[in-house]
Structures are given as structure tokens and as C-alpha cells.
C-alpha positions in Angstrom: -19.5 2.4 -36.3 -19.5 -1.7 -36.6 -16.9 -1.9 -33.9 -18.6 0.6 -31.2 -21.5 -2.1 -31.5 -19.5 -4.8 -31.0 -18.0 -3.8 -27.6 -21.7 -2.1 -26.1 -22.8 -5.5 -27.0 -19.6 -7.4 -25.3 -20.0 -5.4 -22.3 -23.8 -5.7 -21.8 -23.6 -9.3 -22.5 -21.0 -9.6 -20.0 -22.6 -7.9 -17.3 -26.1 -9.5 -18.2 -24.9 -13.2 -18.2 -23.0 -12.7 -14.4 -26.8 -11.6 -13.2 -28.2 -14.4 -14.9 -25.3 -16.9 -13.4 -26.2 -15.7 -10.0 -29.8 -15.7 -9.9 -29.8 -19.2 -10.8 -29.5 -20.8 -7.7 -30.0 -18.7 -4.4 -28.1 -21.2 -2.6 -25.0 -19.9 -5.0 -26.5 -16.7 -5.4 -25.1 -13.0 -4.2 -24.6 -12.7 -0.6 -25.5 -9.1 -0.2 -28.2 -8.6 2.1 -29.3 -10.0 5.5 -27.0 -13.6 5.7 -23.8 -14.7 4.7 -23.2 -18.0 2.6 -20.2 -18.7 3.2 -19.3 -22.3 3.0 -21.4 -22.3 0.0 -18.7 -22.8 -2.6 -15.6 -24.7 -2.5 -12.2 -23.9 -4.8 -11.5 -21.0 -2.3 -8.2 -21.1 -3.5 -9.2 -19.4 -6.7 -10.1 -16.6 -4.5 -6.6 -15.8 -3.5 -4.6 -12.6 -5.5 -1.6 -13.5 -8.1 0.5 -11.1 -8.6 2.6 -8.9 -5.8 2.0 -5.8 -8.5 -1.9 -6.5 -8.0 -1.7 -7.4 -4.0 0.2 -4.4 -3.4 -2.8 -2.4 -4.7 -4.9 -4.5 -2.9 -6.8 -6.1 -6.2 -7.7 -2.7 -8.0 -6.5 -4.5 -10.9 -9.4 -5.4 -13.4 -8.8 -2.2 -15.5 -5.1 -2.1 -15.6 -3.8 -5.6 -16.4 -1.0 -5.7 -18.6 0.9 -8.7 -17.5 0.9 -12.4 -16.6 -1.1 -12.1 -13.8 -4.3 -10.9 -15.8 -4.8 -14.7 -15.5 -6.5 -14.4 -12.5 -7.9 -10.8 -12.5 -9.2 -10.2 -16.1 -7.6 -12.5 -19.3 -8.8 -9.4 -21.2 -5.6 -8.1 -20.1 -3.2 -10.9 -21.6 -3.6 -9.3 -25.0 -1.4 -6.4 -24.0 1.7 -8.7 -23.8 3.3 -8.5 -27.3 6.0 -10.1 -26.8 6.8 -14.0 -25.3 7.0 -13.7 -21.4 7.2 -15.2 -18.2 5.9 -14.7 -14.7 6.0 -16.8 -11.4 4.8 -15.4 -8.3 5.6 -17.0 -4.6 3.3 -16.3 -1.5 4.0 -17.7 2.1 0.1 -17.8 3.0 0.0 -18.7 6.3 1.5 -21.6 8.7 3.3 -24.0 6.0 0.7 -23.2 3.4 2.3 -21.9 0.0 0.6 -20.3 -3.0 2.2 -20.1 -6.1 1.3 -18.9 -9.7 3.5 -19.5 -13.0 2.6 -18.6 -16.1 4.2 -18.2 -19.7 2.9 -16.4 -22.8 3.5 -16.7 -26.6 1.8 -13.9 -28.9 0.3 -15.0 -31.6 0.6 -13.0 -34.5 -0.5 -9.3 -34.6 -3.2 -8.9 -32.4 -3.7 -11.8 -30.3 -1.8 -13.8 -27.5 -2.0 -17.5 -25.9 -1.0 -18.3 -21.9 -0.3 -21.4 -20.0 -0.7 -21.1 -16.3 -0.5 -22.8 -13.5 -1.8 -21.7 -9.9 -1.2 -24.0 -6.5 -2.2 -24.0 -2.6 -0.2 -26.7 -1.0 -0.5 -27.1 2.8 3.0 -29.1 2.7 3.0 -32.6 4.9 0.5 -32.5 8.3 1.4 -35.3 10.6 -2.1 -37.8 11.6 -2.4 -37.7 14.9 -5.0 -39.8 16.5 -6.1 -40.4 20.2 -3.9 -42.8 21.1 -0.9 -41.5 19.8 -1.6 -37.4 19.8 2.0 -37.1 18.9 1.7 -38.5 15.5 1.0 -42.2 13.8 4.1 -41.8 11.7 2.1 -41.2 8.6 1.2 -37.6 7.1 -1.3 -36.4 4.4 -1.6 -33.1 2.1 -3.9 -30.7 1.5 -2.9 -29.8 -2.6 -5.3 -27.4 -5.0 -4.2 -26.5 -8.6 -5.5 -25.0 -11.3 -4.2 -25.5 -15.3 -5.0 -22.4 -17.2 -5.1 -22.1 -21.4 -5.9 -18.7 -22.1 -6.5 -16.8 -25.3 -6.5 -12.9 -25.6 -7.1 -10.7 -28.5 -8.0 -7.3 -30.0 -11.4 -6.6 -31.3 -10.5 -2.7 -31.9 -7.1 -0.8 -30.8 -9.7 -0.2 -27.6 -11.4 -3.0 -27.0 -10.0 -6.4 -25.9 -11.4 -9.7 -24.8 -10.1 -12.5 -22.9 -10.9 -16.2 -22.1 -9.4 -19.1 -20.0 -10.1 -22.9 -19.5 -8.8 -24.3 -16.7 -8.8 -27.9 -15.0 -9.5 -27.3 -11.5 -8.2 -30.0 -9.1 -8.9 -30.0 -5.3 -7.5 -32.5 -3.1 -7.7 -33.7 0.2 -5.3 -36.8 1.2 -6.8 -40.0 -0.5 -9.6 -38.1 -2.0 -9.7 -35.3 -4.8 -12.5 -33.9 -7.2 -11.9 -32.1 -10.8 -13.6 -30.0 -12.8 -13.4 -27.5 -16.0 -14.1 -23.7 -15.6 -14.0 -20.7 -17.3 -13.2 -17.1 -17.3 -14.0 -14.5 -19.5 -13.3 -10.8 -19.6 -13.2 -7.9 -21.9 -11.3 -4.3 -21.3 -12.0 -1.0 -23.1 -9.4 2.3 -23.0 -11.8 4.9 -23.2 -8.5 7.0 -24.7 -10.5 10.0 -22.5 -8.6 11.5 -19.4 -7.0 8.0 -19.7 -9.9 6.3 -18.3 -10.0 2.4 -18.4 -13.0 0.0 -17.9 -12.6 -3.8 -17.3 -15.0 -6.3 -16.8 -14.8 -9.9 -15.9 -16.7 -12.7 -14.8 -14.3 -16.0 -13.1 -15.1 -19.5 -12.5 -17.9 -20.9 -14.7 -18.2 -24.5 -14.4 -20.2 -26.7 -13.6 -20.2 -28.5 -10.0 -17.6 -31.3 -9.0 -17.9 -33.9 -5.9 -15.0 -35.4 -4.2 -13.8 -39.5 -4.6 -11.1 -41.6 -3.1 -10.2 -44.5 -1.5 -11.0 -43.0 1.8 -14.4 -42.8 0.7 -14.4 -46.4 1.0 -15.7 -48.8 3.7 -16.4 -52.1 4.7 -19.4 -52.8 7.5 -22.3 -55.2 8.4 -25.8 -53.9 7.5 -26.5 -55.0 11.3 -23.9 -56.0 13.9 -25.6 -58.4 15.3 -25.9 -60.4 12.0 -23.5 -63.5 11.6 -22.8 -62.7 7.9 -19.8 -60.9 5.8 -19.0 -57.3 6.1 -20.0 -55.7 2.9 -18.2 -53.2 0.2 -19.9 -49.4 1.0 -19.2 -45.8 -0.2 -20.0 -42.9 1.6 -21.4 -40.5 -0.6 -20.2 -36.8 -1.0 -22.1 -33.7 -1.9 -21.5 -31.7 -4.9 -20.0 -28.3 -4.7 -19.5 -25.0 -6.8 -16.4 -23.5 -7.6 -17.1 -19.8 -6.1 -18.2 -17.7 -9.3 -16.8 -13.8 -9.3 -17.6 -11.2 -11.2 -15.5 -7.9 -11.2 -16.1 -4.5 -12.6 -13.0 -1.8 -12.5 -12.1 1.2 -13.6 -8.8 3.2 -13.5 -7.1 6.6 -14.7 -3.7 8.4 -15.0 -4.1 11.1 -12.2 -0.7 12.8 -13.2 2.2 11.9 -15.7 5.2 14.0 -16.9 8.6 12.7 -18.1 9.6 11.5 -15.0 6.6 10.9 -12.8 3.1 9.2 -13.5 0.3 8.5 -10.8 -1.8 5.9 -11.5 -5.8 5.5 -9.5 -8.0 2.2 -9.8 -11.1 0.8 -8.4 -12.2 -2.9 -8.3 -15.7 -3.8 -7.2 -16.4 -7.5 -6.9 -19.1 -9.6 -6.4 -19.0 -13.0 -5.4 -21.2 -16.2 -4.9 -20.4 -17.2 -1.5 -19.3 -13.9 0.5 -19.9 -10.0 0.5 -19.3 -8.1 -2.1 -15.9 -6.2 -1.5 -14.5 -2.7 -2.6 -10.9 -2.4 -3.6 -9.0 1.1 -3.9 -5.4 1.4 -4.9 -2.6 3.8 -6.5 0.8 3.3 -8.2 3.3 5.7 -8.3 6.0 5.1 -11.0 9.7 7.0 -11.3 11.8 7.2 -14.5 9.7 3.8 -15.8 12.0 2.4 -13.0 11.3 1.8 -9.7 7.2 1.9 -8.4 5.6 2.3 -5.3 2.2 1.1 -4.5 -1.0 1.0 -1.7 -4.4 0.3 -1.4 -7.2 -0.7 0.8 -10.3 -3.7 0.2 -13.4 -2.9 2.0 -16.0 -5.8 2.7 -12.9 -8.5 3.6 -13.2 -9.2 7.1 -9.4 -10.3 6.9 -7.5 -8.5 4.2 -7.3 -4.8 4.5 -4.4 -2.4 4.0 -2.2 -3.4 1.4 1.5 -1.7 0.3 4.7 -3.0 -1.8 7.1 -1.9 -4.6 8.5 -2.8 -7.8 11.7 -2.6 -9.7 12.3 -2.8 -13.1 14.8 -3.1 -15.4 14.7 -2.5 -19.6 17.4 -3.5 -21.5 16.2 -3.5 -25.1 16.0 -7.2 -26.1 15.2 -8.2 -22.2 13.2 -6.8 -19.5 12.3 -7.9 -16.5 11.2 -6.7 -13.1 10.8 -7.5 -9.3 7.7 -7.0 -7.4 7.5 -7.1 -3.5 3.8 -6.4 -1.6 2.5 -6.9 1.9 -0.6 -7.6 3.2 -1.7 -7.0 6.8 -4.8 -9.8 8.1 -6.2 -10.3 11.3 -5.8 -13.6 12.2 -3.2 -14.9 9.4 -0.6 -12.4 10.4 1.7 -10.4 7.5 1.0 -12.0 3.9 4.3 -11.4 2.0 4.5 -12.2 -1.9 7.5 -11.7 -4.6 6.6 -11.8 -8.3 9.3 -12.2 -11.2 8.3 -11.2 -14.3 10.6 -11.8 -17.4 9.6 -10.2 -21.0 11.9 -11.6 -24.6 11.5 -9.3 -27.5 12.6 -5.8 -28.8 
């Protein structure tokens, strides 16, 4: 009975705390209603999906998570990893931009797991052009976003798990950059009724941050007509928040026999700067070897339909899988992802 109280209190606190966070300041509040708050938060790369399995189901993954992509979707899912494992995901986002993810997990005793992760979004080198030299000056700059995370997850009961991630987020543009510390908190609950699982998570809880760097330094006169030396000055940069995200997911095993299984899932996600979204996904697995997946996200002005497949190998001591997803977009073309996962242990 005590464990049930702990579960109820944890889930309730998660939901209520997320509501309070969105209500603190209307400038970063939930964007449902009469207007959209696009541009109200920075660090937008933190909203890009991680892992080909999850993105092939349109992001309906918050209650399914059982791999290292849980770092992005719901850190409580890391508790399911009982052996040392590694994962790498590559995503050619658009133009020269690439979005990559890598993580490594290590079990701590019987019920707990720790993980290290890195997520990056990079533009590659962009030529610097001017009005006088439209073909380029010979120099270049780069847009680089990076998140380094340390996660810890575990089971409080055989049905309820929790997880938390502390991450250092850095945004850089040419010679200016900004950094801050943020946290993700998640819970998973297996109802053990009709295969129904529930997931709740809050992402990017942290302080505001502001850009600084040499490109914000200047030297100028207070008045051009003055016969005086220029003064050193610094351009002020406005503080901004990371995009707050609350995700609630539900999944269920629709059908299962010795060779086939069908899983259905749905995630409702609210953001601090864009309208709410609803993702619906499904996964068919044949002989625990081949997986076919599909999904659709509502409330997104770019992403919609999603699909993909996965191949799994299990040799006992060593297990691996390769997942692929494709997401058509309205403006960015086809977004392709590939994920390689390795699991070491018996």
C-alpha cells in the first residue's frame, strides 16, 4: 500500500508541477488558444526527436521507452536497461545540418541504471558573405548546439520506475555562445492490465541564458563629431529560456502470439512556445526479429506521417539492432534517420 501511495504522489506531483511551471510567466506559458508563441524559447534543437524507432512512430514513445533514446523521450525508461548498452543515431536534418545522438548506459546494482549522453545539431561551415563580396570572403562560421547529459533511473516497485537527467546545454553561433543547466524528470507505470503502460515526463527545466562572445564587443564614439578616442562597448543580449515540454503517453499490446505482436501508443505533448501535439503510433514485430512501424502527429505544421523498420539480432552475450525512419516534411523534404544499438550482457 505504501508503494501505491508513492506512485500516486509522484505522478500527481509531476502533472501539477508541470502546470505550475507553465503558469509562472505567461511569456513562456502553454501556447494553446488564440495565438502562438513561436520564438518564445531558444535551444530549439532539444525538440528534435531522437532514435529511429521513436521517430518512425511519430514520437508516440513516452510510455514505450526501453532503450537509450529514453534520455530524450522519458528518462524513466532507462531503468529497463539491465546490461551495459550503447546507442548512436544519425539524422540528416536539412541542407548541411546534421543532428546526432550518442549514449552509453551502465547498470548500478539490481534496480538502477546510469547513462551518459550527447546530442548535437551542427550546420557545418557556412561561408561569410558581404555586399561587396557576395561570393564569399574566404572565411566561414558555424552554428553548433550541444547537450551533454548525465541520467539516473531506477525502480521503486516492479511496476513503477523514475528517471532524471541533468544536462549542460550550449548554443553557439559564430563567436558567441550561451550555456545553462537543465533537468528532465520522468516516470513510467506498468498497470499490468491489458498491457497498458503510462508515461509522464517534464523536459528542460532550468534557468534562462544569454549569449556572450567577441562578436558582441565593439568600439565606437559616443558622438561622431567629438574629437575623442572611441570607447569600448558591449551589445546587450536578451535572456531566453529553453523550450519547456510536458509529455504524457499511453501504450498497450493490441495483439500477441508466439511469432507476432502489435503495439499501439499515443503521446500528448505540450510546449511552452508552440501549440500542443498529439502523436499516434504502432509497431508490428515478427519473431522478435523484424519490426515495421508507422505513425502520425497532429498539431505539427511540418511533420505528419512517419514510418520505418528495424532489424534485431540476439546472440545471447551480444545483441544489436538497426532502426531506420523516414519523416516527410512540408518544407524540409524527407528526413532520414538511422540508429544503431548495442547491448552487452547475458
